[in-house]
Backbone as CSV, one residue per row, in Angstrom:
resi,resn,N_x,N_y,N_z,CA_x,CA_y,CA_z,C_x,C_y,C_z
1,MET,0.851,-1.197,0.000,0.000,0.000,0.000,0.883,1.242,0.000
2,ASN,0.663,2.138,-0.990,1.492,3.342,-1.048,1.101,4.313,0.060
3,SER,1.990,5.313,0.253,1.793,6.217,1.387,0.495,7.016,1.271
4,GLY,0.159,7.431,0.033,-1.065,8.202,-0.153,-2.307,7.408,0.194
5,ARG,-2.321,6.141,-0.205,-3.479,5.303,0.104,-3.545,5.007,1.593
6,ALA,-2.374,4.808,2.202,-2.338,4.544,3.641,-2.897,5.731,4.414
7,ARG,-2.554,6.953,3.965,-3.079,8.148,4.633,-4.601,8.195,4.568
8,LEU,-5.149,7.826,3.413,-6.602,7.863,3.245,-7.289,6.839,4.154
9,VAL,-6.675,5.657,4.286,-7.249,4.626,5.155,-7.235,5.098,6.610
10,ILE,-6.095,5.656,7.036,-5.994,6.152,8.411,-6.984,7.290,8.642
11,ALA,-7.088,8.184,7.640,-8.025,9.308,7.757,-9.459,8.805,7.886
12,ALA,-9.799,7.783,7.103,-11.150,7.228,7.165,-11.430,6.625,8.539
13,LEU,-10.435,5.960,9.116,-10.603,5.367,10.438,-10.782,6.449,11.507
14,ILE,-9.991,7.528,11.409,-10.119,8.632,12.365,-11.516,9.239,12.285
15,ALA,-11.979,9.471,11.051,-13.316,10.039,10.870,-14.388,9.095,11.399
16,LEU,-14.203,7.798,11.147,-15.186,6.812,11.612,-15.258,6.791,13.133
17,PHE,-14.084,6.779,13.787,-14.069,6.776,15.250,-14.738,8.031,15.807
18,ALA,-14.489,9.185,15.156,-15.094,10.433,15.614,-16.615,10.376,15.491
19,LEU,-17.099,9.870,14.369,-18.542,9.799,14.141,-19.205,8.789,15.073
20,VAL,-18.587,7.617,15.234,-19.153,6.606,16.126,-19.176,7.129,17.562
21,GLY,-18.060,7.770,17.972,-17.995,8.313,19.322,-19.082,9.334,19.571
22,TYR,-19.354,10.168,18.573,-20.371,11.207,18.737,-21.772,10.614,18.792
23,PHE,-22.085,9.735,17.862,-23.461,9.243,17.761,-23.805,8.185,18.805
24,THR,-22.811,7.692,19.545,-23.108,6.754,20.630,-23.252,7.462,21.976
25,LYS,-23.060,8.774,21.988,-23.214,9.546,23.230,-24.629,10.118,23.318
26,THR,-25.610,9.276,23.034,-26.992,9.731,22.983,-27.696,9.461,24.308
27,THR,-28.415,10.452,24.799,-29.172,10.313,26.035,-30.394,11.219,25.969
28,VAL,-31.382,10.943,26.789,-32.587,11.771,26.873,-32.478,12.643,28.117
29,ASN,-32.596,13.938,27.931,-32.533,14.864,29.053,-33.816,14.717,29.876
30,PRO,-33.710,14.318,31.155,-34.921,14.090,31.946,-35.678,15.370,32.277
31,ILE,-35.020,16.516,32.150,-35.673,17.787,32.456,-36.427,18.327,31.252
32,THR,-35.747,18.356,30.088,-36.354,18.932,28.885,-37.026,17.895,28.001
33,GLY,-36.688,16.607,28.190,-37.235,15.563,27.334,-36.547,15.474,25.985
34,GLU,-35.507,16.268,25.767,-34.807,16.318,24.488,-33.793,15.187,24.375
35,THR,-33.706,14.560,23.199,-32.653,13.582,22.927,-31.387,14.338,22.561
36,GLN,-30.313,14.057,23.281,-29.079,14.826,23.125,-27.874,13.908,22.953
37,ARG,-26.815,14.488,22.416,-25.513,13.816,22.378,-24.570,14.664,23.230
38,VAL,-24.126,14.093,24.333,-23.353,14.842,25.313,-22.043,14.120,25.616
39,ALA,-21.044,14.889,26.045,-19.718,14.330,26.307,-19.514,13.973,27.774
40,LEU,-20.391,14.470,28.678,-20.178,14.295,30.107,-21.434,13.770,30.783
41,THR,-21.253,13.069,31.893,-22.384,12.695,32.730,-22.748,13.892,33.605
42,PRO,-23.954,13.919,34.189,-24.281,15.020,35.105,-23.278,15.153,36.245
43,GLU,-22.791,14.029,36.760,-21.813,14.071,37.850,-20.511,14.709,37.385
44,GLU,-20.099,14.403,36.169,-18.880,15.006,35.618,-19.077,16.504,35.367
45,GLU,-20.288,16.883,34.959,-20.572,18.306,34.767,-20.455,19.070,36.083
46,VAL,-21.012,18.504,37.153,-20.937,19.154,38.464,-19.484,19.294,38.910
47,ALA,-18.708,18.233,38.750,-17.306,18.265,39.163,-16.518,19.281,38.344
48,LEU,-16.774,19.335,37.042,-16.071,20.281,36.175,-16.422,21.710,36.547
49,GLY,-17.704,21.975,36.790,-18.122,23.324,37.148,-17.499,23.793,38.447
50,ARG,-17.475,22.926,39.441,-16.869,23.293,40.725,-15.378,23.584,40.575
51,LYS,-14.697,22.788,39.777,-13.260,22.963,39.597,-12.953,24.244,38.828
52,ALA,-13.788,24.554,37.821,-13.514,25.696,36.949,-13.958,27.028,37.535
53,ALA,-14.896,27.017,38.481,-15.491,28.261,38.972,-14.471,29.244,39.552
54,PRO,-13.570,28.834,40.443,-12.613,29.809,41.001,-11.703,30.427,39.936
55,GLU,-11.241,29.601,38.993,-10.369,30.122,37.936,-11.124,31.086,37.034
56,MET,-12.364,30.749,36.709,-13.162,31.628,35.863,-13.396,32.965,36.551
57,ALA,-13.698,32.938,37.842,-13.915,34.182,38.585,-12.653,35.030,38.584
58,ALA,-11.498,34.396,38.763,-10.232,35.127,38.782,-9.963,35.793,37.441
59,GLN,-10.301,35.125,36.347,-10.086,35.688,35.020,-10.978,36.889,34.756
60,MET,-12.100,36.970,35.463,-13.059,38.057,35.257,-12.930,39.136,36.325
61,GLY,-11.777,39.232,36.968,-11.555,40.291,37.940,-11.925,39.948,39.357
62,GLY,-12.279,38.689,39.613,-12.610,38.261,40.962,-14.066,38.509,41.312
63,LEU,-14.456,38.037,42.470,-15.839,38.193,42.935,-16.070,39.597,43.488
64,SER,-17.290,40.068,43.355,-17.652,41.397,43.828,-17.564,41.466,45.353
65,ARG,-17.175,42.643,45.847,-17.170,42.897,47.287,-18.433,43.619,47.741
66,ASN,-19.343,43.840,46.796,-20.596,44.519,47.108,-21.543,43.522,47.780
67,ALA,-21.639,43.594,49.103,-22.432,42.621,49.864,-23.903,42.668,49.480
68,GLU,-24.425,43.858,49.203,-25.834,43.989,48.836,-26.115,43.315,47.500
69,ALA,-25.209,43.516,46.536,-25.377,42.895,45.219,-25.284,41.379,45.327
70,ARG,-24.325,40.899,46.097,-24.167,39.454,46.263,-25.414,38.839,46.900
71,ALA,-25.942,39.504,47.923,-27.119,38.978,48.618,-28.326,38.932,47.689
72,LEU,-28.496,39.972,46.864,-29.627,40.021,45.937,-29.544,38.886,44.927
73,VAL,-28.385,38.700,44.336,-28.218,37.661,43.313,-28.403,36.275,43.921
74,GLN,-27.868,36.058,45.100,-28.020,34.761,45.747,-29.477,34.495,46.126
75,ARG,-30.178,35.538,46.574,-31.581,35.356,46.951,-32.444,35.012,45.743
76,VAL,-32.279,35.788,44.670,-33.081,35.540,43.471,-32.690,34.200,42.843
77,GLY,-31.398,33.928,42.770,-30.948,32.672,42.193,-31.458,31.471,42.962
78,SER,-31.403,31.532,44.276,-31.886,30.417,45.097,-33.373,30.183,44.884
79,ARG,-34.125,31.256,44.718,-35.564,31.122,44.466,-35.818,30.416,43.131
80,LEU,-35.025,30.743,42.132,-35.173,30.108,40.820,-34.793,28.626,40.875
81,ALA,-33.683,28.329,41.552,-33.171,26.957,41.576,-34.032,26.023,42.417
82,SER,-34.769,26.586,43.379,-35.560,25.750,44.287,-37.024,25.668,43.897
83,GLY,-37.417,26.392,42.857,-38.816,26.400,42.452,-39.035,25.682,41.131
84,GLY,-40.176,25.012,40.995,-40.540,24.399,39.728,-39.615,23.261,39.322
85,PHE,-39.528,23.061,38.013,-38.794,21.890,37.522,-37.288,22.015,37.673
86,ALA,-36.763,23.226,37.904,-35.323,23.377,38.123,-34.893,22.646,39.389
87,ALA,-35.793,22.551,40.367,-35.458,21.897,41.632,-35.306,20.388,41.474
88,LYS,-35.795,19.833,40.382,-35.739,18.385,40.175,-34.435,17.929,39.524
89,SER,-33.564,18.858,39.182,-32.339,18.498,38.470,-31.279,17.990,39.443
90,PRO,-30.256,17.294,38.928,-29.164,16.815,39.782,-28.068,17.850,40.004
91,TYR,-28.280,19.069,39.519,-27.207,20.059,39.536,-27.194,20.879,40.820
92,LYS,-26.019,21.344,41.177,-25.795,22.103,42.401,-25.600,23.577,42.022
93,PHE,-26.682,24.331,42.028,-26.611,25.713,41.569,-26.010,26.621,42.638
94,SER,-25.194,27.544,42.178,-24.662,28.607,43.026,-24.618,29.868,42.180
95,PHE,-24.756,31.019,42.822,-24.905,32.276,42.093,-23.896,33.293,42.613
96,HIS,-23.166,33.914,41.678,-22.036,34.764,42.040,-22.055,36.060,41.235
97,VAL,-21.555,37.127,41.850,-21.400,38.421,41.171,-19.912,38.657,40.940
98,LEU,-19.560,38.975,39.709,-18.172,39.274,39.364,-17.919,40.770,39.474
99,ALA,-16.716,41.131,39.889,-16.408,42.534,40.187,-16.273,43.412,38.942
100,ASP,-16.201,42.820,37.776,-16.005,43.579,36.544,-17.145,44.577,36.325
101,PRO,-16.871,45.898,36.393,-17.938,46.885,36.277,-18.238,47.292,34.835
102,LYS,-17.404,46.878,33.896,-17.556,47.328,32.511,-18.167,46.274,31.600
103,THR,-17.794,45.026,31.791,-18.295,43.963,30.919,-19.757,43.669,31.238
104,VAL,-20.582,43.623,30.207,-22.005,43.306,30.356,-22.186,41.842,29.981
105,ASN,-22.243,40.984,31.009,-22.241,39.554,30.704,-22.793,38.750,31.864
106,ALA,-23.306,37.576,31.533,-23.682,36.554,32.510,-23.438,35.221,31.830
107,PHE,-23.076,34.219,32.608,-22.810,32.907,32.022,-22.920,31.851,33.100
108,ALA,-23.028,30.609,32.645,-23.112,29.478,33.564,-22.061,28.456,33.183
109,LEU,-21.472,27.816,34.172,-20.553,26.709,33.961,-21.327,25.401,34.065
110,PRO,-20.780,24.319,33.519,-21.481,23.037,33.628,-21.759,22.683,35.087
111,GLY,-22.897,22.107,35.345,-23.182,21.598,36.678,-23.802,22.575,37.649
112,GLY,-23.809,23.898,37.342,-24.547,24.793,38.212,-23.995,26.144,38.590
113,PRO,-22.675,26.414,38.578,-22.214,27.762,38.931,-22.694,28.804,37.918
114,VAL,-23.337,29.866,38.410,-23.867,30.931,37.554,-23.217,32.250,37.969
115,PHE,-22.792,33.039,36.984,-22.102,34.295,37.238,-22.789,35.432,36.500
116,ILE,-22.806,36.604,37.127,-23.250,37.833,36.471,-22.260,38.931,36.846
117,THR,-21.891,39.752,35.883,-20.961,40.841,36.166,-21.682,42.032,36.784
118,GLU,-20.929,42.830,37.537,-21.498,44.085,38.036,-21.937,44.956,36.870
119,GLY,-21.212,44.876,35.755,-21.545,45.686,34.588,-22.937,45.425,34.063
120,LEU,-23.386,44.173,34.101,-24.752,43.860,33.690,-25.737,44.084,34.827
121,LEU,-25.382,43.651,36.027,-26.296,43.764,37.169,-26.755,45.203,37.386
122,HIS,-25.837,46.151,37.263,-26.170,47.550,37.519,-27.011,48.170,36.401
123,ARG,-27.085,47.500,35.253,-27.930,47.988,34.163,-29.372,47.477,34.280
124,LEU,-29.557,46.408,35.009,-30.898,45.844,35.143,-31.754,46.738,36.025
125,ARG,-33.027,46.851,35.680,-33.884,47.830,36.331,-34.816,47.248,37.373
126,THR,-35.066,45.945,37.320,-36.018,45.333,38.255,-35.506,43.968,38.696
127,GLU,-36.087,43.479,39.771,-35.764,42.126,40.230,-36.189,41.097,39.195
128,GLY,-37.282,41.379,38.512,-37.752,40.467,37.470,-36.745,40.323,36.344
129,GLU,-36.095,41.431,35.968,-35.079,41.346,34.920,-33.881,40.520,35.383
130,LEU,-33.507,40.667,36.651,-32.422,39.838,37.181,-32.833,38.364,37.154
131,ALA,-34.068,38.075,37.531,-34.552,36.692,37.496,-34.527,36.145,36.069
132,ALA,-34.833,36.989,35.092,-34.809,36.551,33.692,-33.397,36.184,33.262
133,VAL,-32.416,37.010,33.641,-31.018,36.731,33.285,-30.550,35.435,33.940
134,LEU,-30.783,35.311,35.245,-30.329,34.118,35.962,-31.104,32.884,35.509
135,GLY,-32.391,33.051,35.220,-33.188,31.930,34.729,-32.683,31.428,33.388
136,HIS,-32.280,32.361,32.534,-31.685,31.987,31.247,-30.445,31.126,31.464
137,GLU,-29.597,31.525,32.416,-28.366,30.771,32.668,-28.667,29.412,33.301
138,VAL,-29.648,29.360,34.204,-30.077,28.072,34.749,-30.578,27.177,33.613
139,GLY,-31.257,27.778,32.642,-31.732,27.032,31.484,-30.602,26.386,30.714
140,HIS,-29.477,27.103,30.543,-28.312,26.517,29.872,-27.842,25.260,30.599
141,VAL,-27.801,25.328,31.932,-27.335,24.182,32.719,-28.302,23.006,32.568
142,LEU,-29.587,23.269,32.727,-30.581,22.204,32.639,-30.602,21.566,31.255
143,ALA,-30.378,22.363,30.231,-30.372,21.850,28.861,-29.052,21.186,28.494
144,ARG,-28.068,21.230,29.393,-26.770,20.572,29.220,-26.038,21.077,27.975
145,HIS,-26.132,22.363,27.729,-25.545,22.932,26.525,-24.026,22.811,26.491
146,SER,-23.362,22.953,27.640,-21.899,22.840,27.659,-21.461,21.441,27.255
147,SER,-22.140,20.436,27.769,-21.777,19.056,27.441,-22.089,18.745,25.977
148,GLU,-23.181,19.298,25.471,-23.483,19.150,24.042,-22.404,19.800,23.192
149,ARG,-22.007,21.008,23.576,-20.990,21.737,22.808,-19.668,20.986,22.803
150,LEU,-19.293,20.410,23.947,-18.050,19.662,24.025,-18.090,18.444,23.099
151,ALA,-19.212,17.750,23.060,-19.339,16.593,22.172,-19.208,17.015,20.710
152,LYS,-19.799,18.152,20.358,-19.702,18.639,18.974,-18.280,19.052,18.637
153,GLU,-17.596,19.688,19.600,-16.222,20.109,19.359,-15.304,18.897,19.197
154,GLN,-15.554,17.846,19.969,-14.760,16.629,19.832,-14.976,16.009,18.454
155,LEU,-16.220,16.016,17.985,-16.508,15.502,16.643,-15.804,16.348,15.588
156,THR,-15.919,17.662,15.703,-15.283,18.564,14.738,-13.776,18.345,14.697
157,GLN,-13.149,18.244,15.877,-11.701,18.052,15.934,-11.297,16.733,15.297
158,GLY,-12.093,15.694,15.515,-11.798,14.402,14.909,-11.874,14.451,13.394
159,LEU,-12.883,15.128,12.866,-13.024,15.218,11.405,-11.947,16.097,10.792
160,VAL,-11.570,17.171,11.491,-10.481,18.014,10.999,-9.173,17.225,10.982
161,SER,-8.921,16.422,12.005,-7.714,15.595,12.039,-7.711,14.617,10.870
162,ALA,-8.877,14.086,10.524,-8.972,13.181,9.386,-8.604,13.892,8.093
163,VAL,-9.038,15.149,7.953,-8.687,15.926,6.751,-7.180,16.137,6.669
164,VAL,-6.561,16.475,7.790,-5.122,16.724,7.807,-4.358,15.466,7.404
165,VAL,-4.733,14.331,8.016,-4.040,13.079,7.721,-4.283,12.649,6.280
166,GLY,-5.512,12.783,5.824,-5.854,12.307,4.489,-5.264,13.125,3.362
167,THR,-5.127,14.428,3.554,-4.660,15.304,2.479,-3.235,15.778,2.669
168,GLY,-2.792,15.830,3.925,-1.480,16.421,4.188,-1.439,17.889,3.836
169,ASP,-2.630,18.503,3.717,-2.753,19.886,3.256,-3.254,20.746,4.401
170,TYR,-2.392,21.615,4.930,-2.758,22.461,6.055,-3.848,23.453,5.686
171,THR,-3.834,23.926,4.429,-4.860,24.874,3.986,-6.234,24.227,4.038
172,SER,-6.334,22.988,3.582,-7.605,22.271,3.641,-8.054,22.102,5.085
173,ALA,-7.085,21.853,5.958,-7.416,21.705,7.374,-7.981,22.993,7.937
174,GLN,-7.395,24.141,7.542,-7.899,25.429,8.011,-9.333,25.643,7.551
175,ILE,-9.608,25.297,6.286,-10.956,25.457,5.748,-11.942,24.565,6.502
176,ALA,-11.522,23.310,6.762,-12.387,22.388,7.483,-12.663,22.889,8.891
177,GLN,-11.617,23.438,9.553,-11.782,23.959,10.903,-12.737,25.142,10.914
178,MET,-12.621,26.015,9.911,-13.504,27.169,9.823,-14.950,26.725,9.620
179,ALA,-15.154,25.740,8.736,-16.505,25.248,8.492,-17.097,24.648,9.757
180,GLY,-16.282,23.863,10.483,-16.757,23.272,11.724,-17.110,24.320,12.751
181,SER,-16.297,25.385,12.841,-16.563,26.449,13.799,-17.871,27.157,13.484
182,MET,-18.128,27.398,12.204,-19.360,28.079,11.823,-20.576,27.210,12.130
183,ILE,-20.439,25.885,11.929,-21.535,24.980,12.256,-21.837,25.033,13.745
184,ASN,-20.789,24.997,14.560,-20.979,25.020,16.003,-21.514,26.364,16.479
185,MET,-21.185,27.462,15.787,-21.770,28.754,16.115,-23.271,28.721,15.911
186,LYS,-23.710,28.062,14.846,-25.133,27.956,14.591,-25.817,27.227,15.738
187,TYR,-25.222,26.138,16.169,-25.783,25.429,17.304,-25.813,26.330,18.534
188,GLY,-24.778,27.163,18.704,-24.729,28.058,19.853,-25.887,29.029,19.864
189,ARG,-26.258,29.565,18.717,-27.388,30.480,18.660,-28.683,29.766,19.030
190,GLY,-28.815,28.506,18.596,-29.980,27.720,18.977,-30.038,27.487,20.472
191,ASP,-28.867,27.289,21.076,-28.810,27.113,22.529,-29.338,28.346,23.249
192,GLU,-28.978,29.531,22.749,-29.425,30.767,23.395,-30.950,30.896,23.347
193,LEU,-31.530,30.558,22.220,-32.984,30.651,22.099,-33.676,29.629,23.000
194,GLU,-33.091,28.429,23.105,-33.661,27.423,23.991,-33.554,27.870,25.447
195,ALA,-32.419,28.467,25.812,-32.243,28.955,27.184,-33.220,30.083,27.485
196,ASP,-33.525,30.924,26.497,-34.539,31.963,26.694,-35.888,31.332,27.033
197,ALA,-36.265,30.306,26.257,-37.562,29.655,26.482,-37.599,28.986,27.852
198,LEU,-36.519,28.328,28.224,-36.466,27.701,29.542,-36.474,28.757,30.644
199,GLY,-35.784,29.867,30.407,-35.754,30.941,31.393,-37.136,31.511,31.656
200,ILE,-37.941,31.611,30.619,-39.316,32.084,30.774,-40.089,31.159,31.712
201,ARG,-39.949,29.855,31.503,-40.654,28.883,32.351,-40.123,28.928,33.782
202,ILE,-38.798,28.970,33.925,-38.182,28.968,35.254,-38.605,30.204,36.048
203,ALA,-38.563,31.372,35.390,-38.947,32.607,36.075,-40.403,32.563,36.516
204,PHE,-41.284,32.134,35.622,-42.710,32.091,35.955,-42.986,31.132,37.109
205,GLU,-42.376,29.937,37.070,-42.619,28.951,38.125,-42.066,29.411,39.469
206,SER,-41.204,30.423,39.446,-40.641,30.959,40.684,-41.321,32.259,41.106
207,GLY,-42.396,32.644,40.393,-43.179,33.801,40.797,-42.809,35.102,40.120
208,TYR,-41.999,35.044,39.053,-41.581,36.266,38.354,-42.328,36.410,37.030
209,ASP,-42.536,37.645,36.639,-43.210,37.945,35.379,-42.251,37.653,34.227
210,PRO,-42.585,36.707,33.351,-41.671,36.339,32.262,-41.444,37.459,31.248
211,ARG,-42.329,38.450,31.241,-42.157,39.563,30.298,-40.941,40.417,30.641
212,ALA,-40.384,40.221,31.838,-39.173,40.958,32.201,-38.013,40.608,31.270
213,MET,-38.061,39.417,30.660,-36.984,39.045,29.746,-36.979,39.931,28.506
214,ILE,-38.137,40.470,28.135,-38.183,41.418,27.018,-37.376,42.658,27.376
215,GLY,-37.514,43.116,28.617,-36.735,44.260,29.080,-35.242,43.984,29.083
216,VAL,-34.848,42.735,29.387,-33.430,42.382,29.366,-32.868,42.541,27.959
217,MET,-33.635,42.158,26.951,-33.161,42.305,25.575,-32.949,43.780,25.223
218,GLU,-33.805,44.647,25.774,-33.627,46.085,25.552,-32.325,46.554,26.196
219,VAL,-32.030,46.051,27.381,-30.778,46.398,28.068,-29.581,45.943,27.247
220,LEU,-29.633,44.720,26.723,-28.508,44.193,25.939,-28.327,44.967,24.640
221,ALA,-29.437,45.346,24.017,-29.347,46.121,22.777,-28.707,47.479,23.036
222,GLN,-29.089,48.121,24.143,-28.492,49.415,24.484,-27.010,49.265,24.823
223,ALA,-26.652,48.176,25.500,-25.264,47.962,25.901,-24.361,47.696,24.716
224,SER,-24.914,47.111,23.643,-24.089,46.800,22.474,-23.650,48.064,21.746
225,GLY,-24.443,49.124,21.845,-24.075,50.401,21.243,-23.889,50.369,19.743
226,GLY,-24.537,49.400,19.097,-24.425,49.318,17.645,-23.125,48.716,17.148
227,SER,-22.284,48.190,18.071,-20.987,47.662,17.654,-20.967,46.146,17.577
228,ARG,-22.126,45.519,17.634,-22.209,44.069,17.636,-21.748,43.502,16.303
229,GLN,-21.048,42.360,16.328,-20.624,41.721,15.097,-21.818,41.066,14.413
230,PRO,-21.704,40.735,13.092,-22.836,40.134,12.377,-23.324,38.878,13.079
231,GLU,-24.644,38.689,13.081,-25.228,37.576,13.819,-24.735,36.229,13.316
232,PHE,-24.494,36.084,12.001,-24.098,34.783,11.473,-22.744,34.338,12.007
233,ALA,-21.942,35.284,12.529,-20.620,34.963,13.048,-20.578,35.078,14.563
234,SER,-21.722,34.953,15.200,-21.779,35.095,16.648,-22.598,33.974,17.240
235,THR,-22.228,33.551,18.456,-23.002,32.512,19.114,-24.300,33.050,19.682
236,HIS,-24.436,34.361,19.804,-25.658,34.940,20.360,-26.463,35.630,19.260
237,PRO,-27.741,35.292,19.127,-28.582,36.040,18.192,-28.689,37.499,18.623
238,ALA,-28.991,38.373,17.683,-29.176,39.782,18.016,-30.304,39.923,19.033
239,PRO,-30.150,40.821,20.024,-31.210,40.988,21.037,-32.579,41.252,20.432
240,GLU,-32.613,42.008,19.315,-33.902,42.306,18.685,-34.575,41.027,18.186
241,ASN,-33.773,40.111,17.630,-34.334,38.845,17.154,-34.762,37.963,18.319
242,ARG,-33.957,37.952,19.376,-34.330,37.188,20.567,-35.616,37.753,21.168
243,GLN,-35.762,39.055,21.163,-36.950,39.673,21.743,-38.211,39.198,21.026
244,ALA,-38.154,39.112,19.706,-39.317,38.644,18.954,-39.655,37.202,19.305
245,ARG,-38.626,36.368,19.447,-38.861,34.972,19.797,-39.399,34.838,21.226
246,ILE,-38.922,35.692,22.116,-39.395,35.676,23.501,-40.882,36.023,23.555
247,LYS,-41.289,37.038,22.798,-42.702,37.413,22.760,-43.553,36.266,22.229
248,GLU,-43.044,35.558,21.215,-43.767,34.410,20.673,-43.896,33.308,21.716
249,GLU,-42.825,33.063,22.453,-42.835,32.010,23.470,-43.812,32.345,24.593
250,ILE,-43.815,33.596,25.015,-44.739,34.014,26.076,-46.191,33.878,25.606
251,ALA,-46.459,34.294,24.361,-47.819,34.181,23.825,-48.248,32.720,23.728
252,LYS,-47.320,31.841,23.375,-47.637,30.412,23.264,-47.874,29.791,24.641
253,ARG,-47.074,30.175,25.614,-47.185,29.586,26.952,-48.374,30.156,27.726
254,PHE,-48.748,31.410,27.418,-49.841,32.052,28.147,-50.872,32.596,27.132
255,PRO,-51.610,31.700,26.487,-52.553,32.151,25.449,-53.654,33.069,25.971
256,SER,-53.950,32.986,27.265,-54.975,33.847,27.861,-54.373,35.052,28.563
257,GLY,-53.056,35.258,28.379,-52.385,36.367,29.002,-51.605,35.935,30.230
258,VAL,-50.542,36.669,30.537,-49.723,36.383,31.710,-50.520,36.685,32.969
259,PRO,-50.541,35.776,33.936,-51.314,36.016,35.160,-50.848,37.251,35.913
260,ASP,-51.737,37.822,36.699,-51.401,38.976,37.532,-50.665,38.519,38.794
261,GLY,-50.110,39.483,39.498,-49.522,39.209,40.801,-48.103,38.684,40.783
262,LEU,-47.459,38.699,39.632,-46.079,38.222,39.527,-45.089,39.359,39.799
263,ILE,-43.901,39.010,40.234,-42.864,40.012,40.490,-42.312,40.494,39.165
264,LYS,-42.340,41.801,38.931,-41.905,42.348,37.645,-40.429,42.719,37.680
């Protein structure tokens, strides 16, 4: 067997192993009912999140020293995590404020650690808007988006390695890597929309008005200042597009209107 043919055989085996590995990681999410392909067990997600949380906080300027802000976020977060279907998950939720006053961001690590920056917290106008942000992040955890993303990245890396071995062409590998990245970005935007929908349910089941999430999109749009990169090259859909989907989700979930008496 000549070297070129041998490379193709090895490349085919690498691609096959990557595909088999990905498609055998199938499980049904007991919270959302969705069939997923994930790289980690819930226990591994919890362990990873706990291990990564201190380092992530350090990279973002450390935890806030504002005791009032910390207490508010922990109170609202605990209410979300202990109410409704979020309480049935195996995850260990914790809620933290990062000291960064300029960055407008919130994110969740696998297994339950949730972070919000002072930069975003101070822009929010109501407790309901804070619940919407934290509920969205709890939604990411419940939907196991990090574990899904890791499984997709492992598949992408395996297929890119197959291209490199099969062609010996670095340029082709770069093109394959770019294509894989764009595919995974698309999945990322879908994750954001799913987390919005879950956040609406989580907030409502915890006594918050889900329409507050519409206000959060207004905050994010104002914070972007018109400098946002094109949506097709971003993991987050434009706030204006998310806002339209949020309104549709609320109308679908509450066809007779959102009940009165909720925290706005």
